[in-house]
N, C-alpha and C positions, 0 to 999 in steps of 0.2 A: 551744565547746568541737568538737575536732579528731577526727576518727577515721582511723586511715590502715589501707589494704586493699591489698592488693597484687591490681595486675592487670594482665593481660595486653593490649597496645594494638597492634591489626594495624599495620605500617607499609609507606605505599604501595611503596615503594622497595625493601624486602626481603622478603622471603619470615616471615622466624624476625622473633621478639616479643624484645624486650631487653626483660625485665621491669621494673616501676618501681613504687614507692609512691604513688597516689593518694588523694588527701586530699578530705574529706567535713566539711561543715560541721553540725555537729547543730544544729538551730532550736530547741530548746526549753530551756527555763531547769533543768526536770528532768535535762537532763544536764551540768550542770554536774560535776560530780563524784558518782564512784559509779557509772561509766559499764558495762556489762555485756554481753555477747554470748552467745551461742548459733549452736549449728549448725542451720537448719531440714531440711527435706523437699530435698533436693539441692543444688542449689550456692550455695544461701541462707545469710548470716549475718542476724540476727534482731539487733538494740539497745535497749538498753533498761536503764532506771536501775537500778543493781545493790541500793540498797537503798530501803526506802521514808521518807518522811519527813513531819513533820506539818504543815510549815511552813505560816503561814496565805498565804505569795505563792508557794505554788507548787501550783497544781491540776492535777488529774487527771493525774497521773504514771503512774497506773497504764495508761492509755489509751496514753499512745506509747511505742508499738514500729515499729521502723523496720527495713525490710527492703533489704538488701543484697545484688546475686547477679552474679555475672561474667556478661556477653553471650555465649553461644552461640552461631558465628558460623555452626555445620553447621545451626542451628534457623532461620536465613534461607530463607525460600520457595525462592530460588534452587537452594539445595544441598541441598532435602530430597531430590530425586530421585537425588541421588550416593552418599544415608544408606542408602534405599532397595534401588535397584539392588548398590550393595557388598553390602549383605545377604543380595542372591539369590547373590551369587560366592562368599559366604562359605558359605553354608548349603552348595554344591555344593563348594565344597573340602573341609568336614568330612565332606561323604560317597566323596567321591574319597581320601579319608584311612583310611576304615574300607576299601573295597577293595581298597587297595595293602596291607595287611597279608598278603593272598595272593597279590595281583600287582605287578609292576611297574606302576607308575602317571606315570610321568614327561613323558608325552606330556601326559597328560590335566593336570596341573601345570604346565606348558607356558600349554596354553590356554587355561586360570582365570588362569593371569598377563596375559596380555593381556587377556581383558576386563575384570581390573582396568583396565587401561591403556585398553581401549576406554571406559569407564564414564568416566575422567577427560577424556578428548577432549571429547567428549559434552560433558559439564560445561564446559570451557573456551568451545565453540563458543558455547553458550549464554550464558556470563558476556559473551563478548565482544557476542556481541548485545543483551545488555540493555546494556551500557556505552554504548553509539550510540543507543539507544534514550533513555538517561537525560536527564534534562530539571534534576536538581537535581546542584548540584557533591558534596556531600557523599557523596551515592548512587552517584556515577561515580567515587570515590576508593574508598570500600567496594568496588565492582565492577572496579575495577583492582589491588585488593591484594588480592582471591580470586584474579585470572586470576594473579596473577606466581607466590601460593603455589601452583596446582594445576597451573601449569604447570611449576613446577621439580621438584612432585611426580613428574610425570609423566617428567621427564627422569631424576629418581634410578633409580625404578621401573625403567625400559627400563635404565638400565646397570646396574643388580644382576638385573636377567632374563636379559641378556648372559652374565654371568658366575657364575652362581650358580644360575638353574633350568633354562636353554636345557642341550641337551644339543648339544655342538657338536663336530663330525667332527675328530679330528686335536687338540683342546683351540686351533688358531690361533685367535684372539678379533681378529685384524687386520681383518678384513671386516666383523666386527662392529662393533666400535669406532669405521671410517671410516664407517660404516651410522649410527650412535647422532650422529655428530660433524654429519654433515650433518643428521640430522635436525631437532634442535636448536637448529647453531648456523649456520645456511645463509649466511654470513656472504658477502657478495658475487655469493651466485645469481646476484639478478636480478640485476645489473650486466653480469655475462657473460651471461646469457640475453640480455637486450638487443642488446648488443655483435653477437652472433652472427645473432641475427635479422636486425639490419642490413647482416651482411658487406660491409661499406664495407673498402677499402683504406686503411691510414692511419690507421686505431681508435684507436692511441695517441694523438689527440686529445684524447679521451675520457680526462679526468682523474682518473676511475675504475679506466682499462682494467689497468696494471700491477697493482695492489691484487686487480683481479679473477682476473687471471691467477698472483699469488701465491696468494691465496686457492684457487682450484682445485687447484693445486700441494700448497696443506696439504691441503686435503681429500681425497689419492688420488684426483684426478679427471683425470688425467694425459692422456688423448685431448678435453677439452676446454681442458686447457691450451695443447696444440701448435695446437687451432685456431682458439684466442685470439693465438698470437703468429703465424703464417700470415697474419694480419687486418694485423700490422704492416708498415709501409712502407719495413721493410729485410729482408725477411721471408728473400729472395733473397740475403743477404748469408754470410759462411760462420762466422759467430758464428751466427745463427741455426738455421745449416744442424748446425751442431756442437752446439749445448745441444737439438735436435730430434734429432739421431741418440740422446744420451744419453738423453731419454726413452722416445724407441722400443724402445730396447735394456732397458730397465727391469724385470725379470724380475715375476713375481706367480705368487705362491703361489696355486694349486688343489689345493684335497684329494682331486679325482677328476681331476686333471690325467695323471698317471699319474708321475710323479714323485715319489722322497720327500721330509720333511724333510728330512735330511740333504743331500740334491741339491740341492734350492734354496737351503739356505744356502750352499752351495761356489761356487752361479754365480751368487747374490745379492752375496757376498762380490769376487768377481771385477768383477762391474760397478760395485759402488762403488768396490773400488781404480782402474781407467779412470779413472772421475768425479772421482776426487779427483787424479789422474794430470793431467787437465785445467785442475782449479782449479791448481792448483800452479804447473804451465808458465806462467799468465797469459793464455790462449789466450781471454778473454775480460774481460779487463782494461779493453777500451773499450767495452762495455757492462756499465756497473755494475749494470743491470737485470738482467740474465742471470747476470752473475757471481754478482746476489742467488741466484737462483734455486738456480743452481748448487750454491752452498754448501748451502742448505736440502736437498736431494738427497743432499748425506756427509754430511747429519747435524751440521755447523755451529752449536754450540750459539747462539754468537754472531750467528749469523744470526737464530735464531730471537726471542732478544735484539733485534732491531732491530726484527723483524714485530711482538711483542709490543704496541706501541702500537696495531694496526689489530684487535685483537680484544678484544672483553670481558671475557673470562676466558681462563683459561690453559688451560682444557680446552677449549677452540677449537682447539687448537694439538695437542691431546692426540692423535689419530689421525695425524698429518702425522707426530709427532716416532716415534711407534713404526715409523710406515712408512718412515723413513728409519733408523732405527738399529738396530732388530731386529723386523722383521714377522714371523721364524717364533715372537715370542712367547705364551706361555701364558699363562694368567691367574695361576696365583701368582708369574711373571715381572714381572709390572707394578706391583710398587713403585716398583722401579727411576725407570721413566717418568715413574710418577706424583711423584716427587718430583723430576726436572729439570724438568720442565713448571710443577710449584709455585712451583720457585725460580724463575722467569720473572717473577712477581709480587709484589714487596717490598710489604711491609707487614705489617701487620694480616689475618689470614685469616676470611673470611664462613666463616657456618656452612655454606654452600653448597661452601665448597672443600673444609672440612673431610670434609664425608659426602665429596664423590666423591676426595677421595685415599683415605679410609679405607676404601671399597667395590673401591680399585685395592692398595690395601694388603692384604687381606681381613682388616680387623680390624672383623665386624660389630657386636661389640659397641659398639663405639664410632660406627657407622652409627644404632644405634635410640639409646643416649645423646641424641645429636644431631637423631635425625628428632621425641624427644620435643620439642622445643624450638618445631615449626615451629606457626604460629598456626592448627591444622588441627583443634583439640580432641581431639588423640587419633588421628583417624583411618588416618593415612598412617603413625603408626608404629603402629598396631594389627593392619593390614590385610597389611603388610609383613613384619613378623612372624612373625604366622602363615603366611604363604605361606614362608616362610624356614625355619622350623621343618620343616612336613609333608614339604616336597625333603630335611627332614636335613642341610640345608647349615649349621646354627645350633647352637652349642655354647658355652657361654659358663659356663666355672669361674670359681670363687669359693675362694678357699682351696684349691684341689684337689676342690673339690664339684663337680657339674654342676647348675648353676641351670637351664636354657635353659627348662624347661618352665615351673617359676615365675615367671620376667619374663613370658612367654608369654600365663600367665593373667593373672598381676595388668593386664599391658595392655589384656587384652578385657573384666577386670572393672571397670577403670575404665569404660571405653568404651562395656561396658554400662549400667552405673550412670547416664552420663551420657544416654545417649539414652532412658532411663526416667523421665526428668524430665519430655520430651515430651509435650504432651496425646493426639499420631496417631504420635507415634515406639517410643512405650512397649513395643509389640510386637517391633520390631526389636532394641530392648534384649535383650529377657526369650531370646529365640536367641543373642544371647551369654555371658548367662549362663547357658543351659542347657549352652553345651559347653565349661565348665570345671567338671564335679563333682566331687567334692561341694560347695564355698566356692557359688558359681554360683548355684545352688538354693537353697542356705540365706538368699544377697542376697536372690534372685528373690523367694522368700515375706515376705520384709519390706518390699520395696517395693512388690508387688503391693498387699497389702494396707492401703497409705497412699494407691496412685491414688485422684483425685475421681470417686466414681460421681456422673453429672450426667444422666444418661438409662438405662430398663432395656437400651437394646441394647449400650450401653457395660459395662454389668453380666454380659449374657452374653459379650461379648468377653471379657471379663477369666476369665468362667468357662470357655469352652474353652480358653482358653489352659493355666488352672490343671487342668484336665483333661487337656488336653495334653502338660504336664511331669510331671503325678502329685503336683499340691499338694493336699493336698485340705483342710491348712489354712486355705488362701484360700479354699476352697467354701465349705464353714463358713462365715467371715467375712465375705463378698460376700452369700450368700444369708442370714443371719442379719441384714444390714446390708439387706437390701432387704424382708426381710418385714418388719422393723421399720419401716419406712418405708412398708411400703404400708397397716399398721395402725393408724398414727397418721393416713393420709390415707384413714380409713376403708374401702379397699378389701382385705376381709378375704379375697375370692377371691384376688387378686394374692397375697397373703402367704399362703397356704394355699399354695400355687403354689409360693413361693418355699421356703417349709419342707418343701415334698413333695421338690424339688432334691436336700436336702440331707439328706433323713431325720432331720431331728430331732425330735423327740416332743416337746418342747417346744418349737420354733415352731407343730406344727402345732396345738397344744392352744392355745395364747394365738389360734389365727387362728380355730381352730372356736369358738371361745366367743364373739370376736364375729361371726362367720357367725352365730351361732344368736341372739343378743341384738339384732343387727339384724331378723334374721326374726322375733321376736317384735312388733318393732318396727314391721315394715311389710314391710320391705325382701327382696326377692327369696334363694335360695339360689344359694350360688353355682355354676356350672356342672357337670354333672358330668364335665369333661374334669378341673376341675381337684382333683379327689379324688384325687391322687395315692398309693401304694404309700406308708406314711405318715403319714397323715393321721387325723382320730381316727376309732372306730369308731362312736360315738355319729352322729357327722355324717353318716358315711358311709352308715350305714345306712337313716339317716333320710332321706338324698336317694335311696336305692335303694326307699325306702315309696314317696314322691312319685312318681316312678315308674314302677313296680307300680298306684296308684290311680289316676296318667295313662290307665295302659293298661287301667283297666279288669277288671284280675288283682284283684277287692276280697279273695278269700281271703286269696290271698299275702298280700296288705298287710297285711290282718288279724291274720296269722299273724307277719309282722315286727314291726307293729306293738306286738303284743302282747309280744315278746320284747326288745323295748327297753326296756318299760315294767319288765319283770318284772326285766330286769338290774341296775337302778339306777343306771345309767350318768350319769342325767342329772343336771346342777346343778341348785337347784333354781330357779334363775328359767325352768327348762325345759320343769318340772313344766307347768304350766297348757299350754301347746301340746301337748305329748303327749295328756294327758288329754282336752282340747276335738278332739284328732284323731281320739278313737273315736267322736263321736259320728254324722259323718256313716257309718259302719260297721256301726253299731247300726243304722240308719235303713234298708239296706239291704231289698231286696223280699224277697229272703231272707233267711236269718240265717247270717250268716258269722262271728259268734264264737258258740263252746260256752259252757257255760255255766263249766266250768274257768274261760275266759278272760276270762266276765264276771268271775266272783268275784274274780282275780287283779284287775281293772281296778277293782274295789270297796275291795279292801283295800287300794291306793296311791291312790285316792282318801282314804279316811278315814286313814292315816299322812302327806299330802300334803294336810290340811285348809286349810294357812295358804295355800295354792299357790293354791287353788282356793274360790269364795267365793259366795254371793249367787245370785243367778237363775241363774248359770252352772254351780253347782255341781248347785243343783237340777234343773236340766234335764239333765246329766249321767246324776243317780241317778233318774230319770225311764227315762231310753232304758234306765237297766241294768236292774232291774226288767222291762222290758216286752220287753227281749233274753230276759230269765231265764223271763219268760211262753212267749216264741213260741218258744222252743231244749226248755222242755219239752212244749208243745203236737206242736212234730214231732218230738220225741225227736231231738235233732241230738244223734250220736255227737260223745264229745270225740274232738280229734284230737292225737297226739303231738307 
């Protein structure tokens, strides 16, 4: 019998997963017919026989329950630091959002966005280090897959930060796009550095020389490209000097340069026209590589098509295309540049292509949709959506209704629920659920009650979290569970303490009864520190009696014991102990029990004669009679 379960399998060659159907062979005959399944806690499915059968050939079908669960990459030990540190940034963002209601907090948002990227960068360094040390091929492939995933996440987040989070003076994004491209796609940079370091004439003999020169031009590093060209053996020729003059004269916009964007545009178009004139005149026809560079500088689309093969993706050339076609572009004007560069790559687009293009086109709904397909269990989609939401850059409409908050809350709820499955990350998951009231707190209450409690420390931690987020039902449940466990193990003192934490009369009564029974059997009473508010009156006062007696305050102890006897609070099994406790008080050197007290004890002895019989009863009667005689002789006054 086969069972089909949709699963996402990481692929080391791409940051995304394609869902495929995973097939399981169910091993037992009882699964041959009427198989049923049900969701269990967390991300698990239980598979079991759908109906009971009395066939003699199939035995013990009731015991065959199979658990299937999806592997969660975030639960990998090397990624847990990422989860915990991102949780801290998430909580800081919620606080910053609360503060921004009274003041502008964009600077703080940018700082937190960079903190997220720093967290991912540290994770990448750890992954690369672990990959180098890994000896197992399967483990190495898994680590390489994680590295690819989070490298691409950092790339996407960085571009999103530039376009939607950072406050750019004049909104001219070109310098930032160029920086993004240089940082994430440093094509030919190492080659250029090694050539310049050698600083030898005739460097064109290096097979990667021209690729390095063109790469520097596309990245907007014109000074580096000029330096490389000067190392060519023909650098003193008229063609090289012609191109060098054009490169040197290229206008570069600086928001603090003292000229307006309009003046820069006029200057740039004039320079562009001169470059085009040089190209059309055929001045560089004898130097095809120089002519190719000039064509790139005038924004010739066919020139970019020519060099496309030298790059891994179209967004490697995005900064160069903007630089040589529309250097004054603002964020809302990048859609045409994205379309032009994306067109350089024929064939089916990857998810990363779609995300980058959607970011440049301003389609954040599409960005979020595609980010949900990343094999990081929702980490990037959740945190990036939350960041954009608090920055006020996210607006998603469904039939003219703003559903932005619902989408953000939905992602956080799912991510928080996922973390609640882990034995040590559940407290982080709880903080995510608490950020989406009231639904999040309702879900947190249900999930907290289902966390396995394997130690007293964990129970206390759950209690602390429940009190922190105002979940009294969880406190009641956990305390009830722990009190019952302690009762079953015979630790009535601990059971009483747990009952006291929840102020439960029923739990305290059960624990107190067991404590008294065990005391009657010879066990010591619980420590006084355990008699918290909410414990039974009888046990609390009885312990006070023992403290007074131990401190030799016999008169106060006698008064308290008589009040316990006359209150009739004692259960039947405890009457013998209470009555026998009067014996040492009846035998004190100076009488501490008055005649009325003695009569009360006598009355209780007769009313509960079945509790104390034989020699013990006779001994108590004799002591009571003797105490009456002593009080009469001393004329001891009755105490109120």
